[in-house]
N, C-alpha and C positions, 0 to 999 in steps of 0.2 A: 761029629758032623752037626752043624747048626741046623735048627728047624727052619729058620728064615735067614735071609741075607743080613749080615750085621748092620749095613747101612739102612735097611728097612726097619730093623728093630729100634734103631736110634730115633726114628720119627713116629713110631707107633705109640699110642697111649690107650689106656683103659677107656672104653666108651662110657662107662658109668661114672667115673670120678676124675678122669683125665690124668691119672698118675702114670709114670713109666711102667713098661712091662719087662719081665725077665723070662728067659726060657727055662722050662723044665723038660729036658730032653727025654727023661725016662717016661714021663706021662704024655709026651707029645702035646704040651700045652704052653701057652704064654700066660704067665701069672702076674696079676696086678701087684705092684710093690707097696701099695697103700696099706697101712695097718688096719684101717677101718673097712676097706672094701675086700681086697684079696681074691677077687673072682679069677677063675682059671678058664681061659678060652682055648678050645681045641684047635689043633693044626691038622688039617686033612689034606693029603696030597700036596704038601708044601705050601698050602694056602691057609693063613690064619682066619678063623671064623670069629670075627669080633662082633658078635651079636649077644647082647645081654641075655636073651632068652636061651641061647645055646651054652652059656657059661655055667661052670660048676661052682657052687658055693663052697667056701672053705669049710673043712671039717673041724 
């Protein structure tokens, strides 16, 4: 089951670097696809929280 609607995922972008996002369903996150950024944004109650302050830095 997708975290967000596929049509919504097509238009969402990372707020920090504007790269496309991909779903990580196990972690309930949308992850930036940029090699330099890679921030992971949480999805809470089927709503993506696209705030840089709420994002998790890559490990």
